[in-house]
C-alpha positions as CSV (number, residue, x, y, z in Angstrom):
1,M,-10.0,22.8,-7.1
2,A,-7.8,22.9,-4.1
3,A,-5.0,21.1,-6.1
4,L,-5.4,23.7,-8.9
5,A,-5.1,26.5,-6.4
6,V,-2.0,25.1,-4.8
7,G,-0.4,24.5,-8.2
8,L,-1.1,28.1,-9.4
9,T,0.0,29.9,-6.2
10,S,2.7,27.8,-4.7
11,T,6.3,28.8,-5.2
12,A,7.6,25.3,-4.3
13,A,9.2,23.1,-7.0
14,I,6.8,21.0,-8.9
15,V,8.7,17.8,-7.8
16,I,8.1,18.7,-4.2
17,L,4.4,19.2,-4.8
18,G,4.4,15.9,-6.7
19,A,5.9,14.1,-3.7
20,L,3.2,15.5,-1.4
21,A,0.5,14.5,-3.9
22,T,2.0,11.0,-4.1
23,A,1.9,10.7,-0.3
24,F,-1.8,11.8,-0.2
25,G,-2.6,9.4,-3.0
26,F,-0.9,6.5,-1.2
27,V,-3.3,6.9,1.7
28,M,-6.0,5.6,-0.7
29,Y,-4.5,2.1,-0.1
30,V,-6.5,2.1,3.2
31,L,-9.7,1.8,1.0
32,L,-8.1,-0.4,-1.6
33,V,-6.9,-3.1,0.9
34,G,-10.4,-3.5,2.1
35,V,-11.8,-4.2,-1.3
36,I,-8.9,-6.2,-3.0
37,W,-7.2,-8.0,-0.1
38,G,-10.1,-8.3,2.3
39,F,-8.8,-6.3,5.3
40,K,-11.7,-6.2,7.7
41,F,-12.7,-2.8,9.1
42,P,-16.0,-0.9,8.9
43,N,-16.7,1.6,6.1
44,K,-16.8,4.4,8.7
45,G,-13.4,3.3,9.9
46,A,-12.1,3.4,6.3
47,T,-13.4,7.0,6.0
48,F,-12.0,8.2,9.3
49,G,-8.8,6.3,8.5
50,V,-8.3,8.2,5.2
51,L,-8.9,11.5,6.9
52,A,-6.5,10.8,9.7
53,G,-4.0,9.5,7.2
54,M,-4.1,12.8,5.3
55,V,-3.5,14.7,8.5
56,A,-0.6,12.4,9.3
57,V,0.9,13.0,5.8
58,W,0.8,16.7,6.3
59,I,2.4,16.5,9.8
60,T,5.2,14.1,8.7
61,Y,5.8,16.1,5.5
62,R,5.6,19.7,6.7
63,I,6.0,19.9,10.5
64,Y,8.1,16.8,11.4
65,P,9.5,15.4,8.2
66,N,10.1,11.7,7.8
67,P,10.2,10.3,11.4
68,L,12.5,7.2,11.7
69,S,13.5,7.9,8.0
70,M,10.1,6.8,6.8
71,H,8.4,8.8,4.1
72,A,5.1,10.7,4.8
73,A,3.3,8.2,2.5
74,F,4.1,5.4,5.0
75,W,3.0,7.3,8.0
76,G,-0.2,8.4,6.4
77,T,-1.1,4.8,5.4
78,F,0.0,3.4,8.7
79,V,-2.1,6.0,10.7
80,G,-5.0,5.4,8.4
81,L,-5.0,1.6,9.0
82,V,-4.6,2.1,12.7
83,V,-7.6,4.4,12.9
84,A,-9.6,2.1,10.7
85,Y,-9.0,-0.8,13.0
86,I,-9.6,1.3,16.2
87,C,-13.0,2.0,14.8
88,R,-13.6,-1.7,14.4
89,F,-12.4,-2.5,17.9
90,I,-14.6,0.2,19.6
91,G,-17.6,-1.4,18.1
92,L,-18.4,0.5,14.9
93,K,-20.1,-1.9,12.4
94,D,-21.3,-2.0,8.9
95,T,-25.0,-2.5,8.1
96,E,-26.1,-6.1,7.4
97,E,-26.6,-5.2,3.7
98,T,-23.0,-3.8,3.5
99,S,-21.5,-6.8,5.2
100,K,-23.3,-9.2,2.8
101,R,-22.2,-7.2,-0.2
102,Q,-18.6,-7.3,1.0
103,A,-18.7,-11.0,1.5
104,E,-20.2,-11.5,-1.9
105,V,-17.4,-9.4,-3.6
106,R,-14.8,-11.2,-1.5
107,R,-16.0,-14.7,-2.6
108,F,-16.1,-13.5,-6.2
109,L,-12.5,-12.2,-6.2
110,D,-11.2,-15.3,-4.2
111,D,-12.8,-17.6,-6.7
112,I,-12.0,-16.0,-10.0
113,D,-8.4,-15.0,-9.1
114,A,-7.4,-17.8,-6.8
115,P,-3.6,-18.5,-6.9
116,S,-2.2,-22.0,-7.4
117,E,-0.7,-24.0,-4.5
118,S,2.7,-22.7,-5.4
119,G,1.4,-19.1,-5.6
120,R,-0.1,-19.4,-2.1
121,K,3.3,-20.5,-0.6
122,W,5.1,-17.6,-2.3
123,R,2.4,-15.1,-1.1
124,S,2.8,-16.4,2.5
125,A,6.6,-15.9,2.2
126,M,6.2,-12.4,0.7
127,K,4.1,-11.3,3.8
128,V,7.4,-11.5,5.7
129,V,9.9,-10.5,2.9
130,V,8.1,-7.3,1.7
131,P,7.9,-5.6,5.1
132,L,11.4,-6.7,5.9
133,W,12.7,-5.2,2.7
134,Y,10.8,-1.9,3.4
135,F,12.4,-1.8,6.8
136,I,15.9,-2.4,5.6
137,A,15.9,-0.7,2.2
138,I,13.9,2.5,2.8
139,G,13.1,2.4,6.5
140,P,14.9,2.9,9.8
141,A,17.5,0.3,9.1
142,C,19.0,2.5,6.3
143,I,21.2,3.9,9.0
144,L,23.1,0.6,9.0
145,G,24.2,1.4,5.5
146,N,26.5,4.2,6.8
147,N,29.1,1.6,7.9
148,A,28.0,-1.6,6.2
149,F,30.0,-2.4,3.1
150,S,31.4,-0.7,-0.1
151,F,31.9,-1.9,-3.6
152,A,32.9,-0.5,-7.0
153,G,34.1,2.7,-5.4
154,F,30.8,3.7,-4.0
155,T,30.4,4.9,-0.5
156,S,28.9,2.6,2.1
157,L,25.5,4.2,2.0
158,W,25.3,4.2,-1.8
159,S,26.4,0.6,-1.8
160,W,23.8,-0.3,0.7
161,Q,21.1,1.4,-1.3
162,I,22.2,-0.1,-4.7
163,F,22.3,-3.6,-3.2
164,W,18.9,-3.5,-1.6
165,W,17.2,-1.9,-4.6
166,I,18.6,-4.7,-6.7
167,V,17.1,-7.1,-4.2
168,G,13.9,-5.1,-4.5
169,I,13.8,-5.8,-8.3
170,V,14.1,-9.5,-7.6
171,M,11.4,-9.2,-5.0
172,M,9.0,-7.4,-7.4
173,W,9.7,-10.2,-10.0
174,A,8.8,-12.8,-7.3
175,L,5.6,-10.9,-6.4
176,C,4.5,-10.6,-10.0
177,F,5.2,-14.1,-11.3
178,K,6.1,-16.5,-8.5
179,A,3.3,-15.2,-6.1
180,E,1.1,-14.9,-9.2
181,M,0.0,-11.3,-8.4
182,S,0.4,-10.2,-12.0
183,T,-0.5,-13.3,-14.0
184,T,-3.6,-14.6,-15.6
185,N,-4.6,-17.7,-17.5
186,E,-7.1,-18.3,-20.2
187,T,-9.7,-19.6,-17.8
188,Q,-9.5,-16.5,-15.6
189,I,-9.8,-14.2,-18.6
190,Q,-12.9,-16.0,-19.9
191,R,-14.5,-16.0,-16.5
192,A,-13.7,-12.3,-16.0
193,E,-15.4,-11.5,-19.3
194,T,-18.5,-13.4,-18.6
195,E,-18.9,-13.3,-14.8
196,T,-19.0,-9.6,-14.1
197,M,-19.3,-8.2,-10.6
198,I,-20.1,-4.5,-10.0
199,V,-18.0,-3.6,-6.9
200,V,-19.7,-0.2,-6.3
201,K,-23.4,0.0,-6.8
202,E,-24.9,3.4,-7.5
203,T,-27.9,4.4,-5.3
């Protein structure tokens, strides 16, 4: 309802509203990383993290836009993860039932979607490559592009962006196929169809 009200009353361009909605939506990764990739913080931490992330999105979008050249989506997710881990370090814990359920789902996902030995090596490398690319291509290091290099008649900054986004395409290909983050095999498909696991149980 709030989104509908903003859409009907705001005089801002739709693309600007879309960028803000994308930043808010990106904060949901705080919840996703705990389920899919096993980041360990309590459910209360995840909740407080999302709320803090949304506040951070608003501040870095409206009041102090894009600190260090980083988009509001980054700052929202970063603050959300920091708050989630602070909640863990100050002693907030999940119930025993929740912890057991999390471990059960984690074992299921690790078993049914485990990468090959080659995929594990690529994933380890990508843990360094991906943050480095973000820092250089769309982060604070973008400022280096002002005086870096030029080709095909483009300015230095354009050349920098074109080069690193081409590198980004290669990086995405490596993540999808070499790191096996977007691949399946017949065994995985068969197991996924027969060995179901309800991640969220209704009460």
